[in-house]
C-alpha angles and dihedrals in degrees: 000000000000089000090055093049090049092050092046093048091056094055126100119239091259091050090050090052091048090050090050089051091050090050090053090051090050091052089056089054092048091053089051090050090047092052094043089050090052091049090051091049092050095043092049095042090235107141096161090068091064092078090056091047092050093049092049094048093044091053093048094047089047093056092048091047091052089051092051091048090052092049090049091049092051091052090050090049092049090054094253096127094156092060092044091051092052090051088048090053092048089050090053090053090046089053091052091046092053092050091049091049091051090050091048091050091052091051092048091049089050090052093047097042109038092190091054089101139337088259117147104262095203093073097044096093089050091050092049092049091048094050091048091052092049092049089050090053090051090050091050092052091048091053090051 
């Protein structure tokens, strides 16, 4: 962690922005991996692997989040509050998006594994559609 902070502190503002952009691109790939992992688990009827997938994804998102927070803090410390606030807003959207994706995964697991919980199956499709819509809104905000 100290190594990361030392590296980040030595970057120019443009390099910090480029690093932030690459982290955002990495997040997109992680979401794809997360979704592909879920599809694999469902198709192979292998629910126990979901715990490992979640642990791996949580760890990866945590590392990226810490990097983004460090970048944001450096912009604040350099007096570039507007850039820091934009990064902060993006981080808030990413937090929502992660929560929606987690909720979507739970609904998809409930649909695929009827004994997953005693959840009412009739509303699962509505919940999945609602989570997909919320994720899409997050993606649209992130593009803006």
